C-alpha positions in Angstrom: 125.6 -80.6 18.3 125.1 -84.3 17.6 128.4 -86.1 17.8 127.0 -89.1 15.8 127.5 -87.0 12.6 131.3 -86.8 13.2 132.0 -90.3 14.5 132.5 -93.1 12.0 129.6 -95.6 12.3 131.9 -98.6 13.1 132.8 -96.8 16.4 129.2 -96.5 17.6 127.4 -99.3 19.4 130.1 -101.6 18.3 132.6 -104.1 19.7 135.0 -101.2 19.9 132.7 -99.0 21.9 131.9 -101.9 24.2 135.6 -102.4 25.0 135.7 -98.7 25.9 132.6 -99.1 28.1 134.2 -102.1 29.8 137.3 -100.2 30.4 135.3 -97.3 31.9 133.5 -99.8 34.1 136.8 -101.3 35.3 138.1 -97.8 36.1 134.8 -96.9 37.9 134.8 -100.1 39.9 138.4 -99.7 41.0 137.7 -96.1 42.0 134.5 -97.2 43.8 136.1 -100.1 45.7 139.0 -97.8 46.8 136.8 -95.0 48.1 133.3 -96.3 48.8 132.4 -96.7 52.4 128.8 -97.7 51.9 126.9 -100.5 50.3 127.7 -101.6 46.7 124.5 -102.5 44.9 123.5 -103.8 41.5 120.5 -102.4 39.7 120.2 -104.0 36.3 123.3 -103.1 34.4 124.3 -100.5 36.9 126.6 -100.9 39.9 126.0 -98.3 42.6 128.9 -97.4 44.9 127.6 -95.4 47.9 129.5 -93.5 50.6 132.1 -92.0 48.3 133.9 -89.0 49.7 132.6 -85.7 48.2 135.9 -85.0 46.6 135.7 -88.1 44.4 132.7 -87.0 42.3 130.8 -83.9 41.2 127.2 -82.9 42.1 125.1 -85.9 43.2 127.3 -88.6 41.6 129.1 -89.7 38.5 128.6 -92.5 36.0 131.8 -94.2 34.9 131.0 -97.1 32.6 128.4 -99.1 34.4 129.4 -97.7 37.8 127.5 -94.9 39.6 129.7 -93.3 42.2 127.8 -91.3 44.8 128.0 -90.1 48.4 125.1 -90.4 50.9 122.5 -88.9 48.6 119.3 -91.0 48.1 119.4 -93.2 45.0 115.8 -93.0 43.9 114.1 -94.8 41.0 114.4 -91.6 39.0 118.1 -91.3 39.6 118.6 -95.0 38.5 116.6 -94.2 35.3 118.9 -91.2 34.7 122.1 -93.2 35.3 120.8 -96.1 33.1 120.7 -93.7 30.2 124.3 -92.8 30.9 125.2 -96.5 30.9 123.7 -96.7 27.4 125.6 -93.6 26.4 128.9 -95.3 27.6 127.9 -98.4 25.6 127.2 -96.3 22.4 130.3 -94.1 22.5 132.8 -96.1 24.6 136.0 -94.4 25.5 135.0 -91.4 23.5 132.2 -90.7 25.9 134.2 -88.7 28.6 135.6 -86.4 25.9 132.2 -85.9 24.2 130.6 -85.2 27.6 133.3 -82.6 28.4 132.8 -81.0 25.0 129.1 -80.8 25.6 129.9 -78.5 28.6 129.4 -78.4 32.3 126.0 -76.7 32.2 123.5 -79.6 32.5 120.8 -77.5 31.0 122.8 -77.4 27.7 124.6 -80.7 27.9 123.0 -83.0 25.4 123.9 -86.1 27.4 122.2 -84.8 30.6 119.2 -83.6 28.6 118.9 -87.1 27.0 119.2 -88.8 30.4 116.4 -86.6 31.8 117.1 -83.4 33.7 114.3 -84.0 36.2 115.3 -87.6 36.9 118.9 -86.3 37.4 117.7 -83.7 39.9 118.8 -80.8 37.7 115.4 -79.1 37.8 
């Protein structure tokens, strides 16, 4: 299912979606600064918070706005490419992105957003 068919065009890649992305980034940054025990790095548009406790994210990490929250897993160039796609998805869908992601399902092999970001780059394969 492509959510673009159901979402009014003025909400996609718009000032409204960017506000949602900024809000997600603020939430991610607060969460990261509260829980991160490692280095905080910037890679292009992405802020990487390392050393997060395992209970604060699923799998290898989570992208919230422009923040990638992860534990002690290696952050490779492939992972950064994968997360950069999620940053673009946040920018496109804004505050709708978490809901759309949840509706796409927890199985990364069927989740259109994970497939778009690259299953291999995201260490799903």
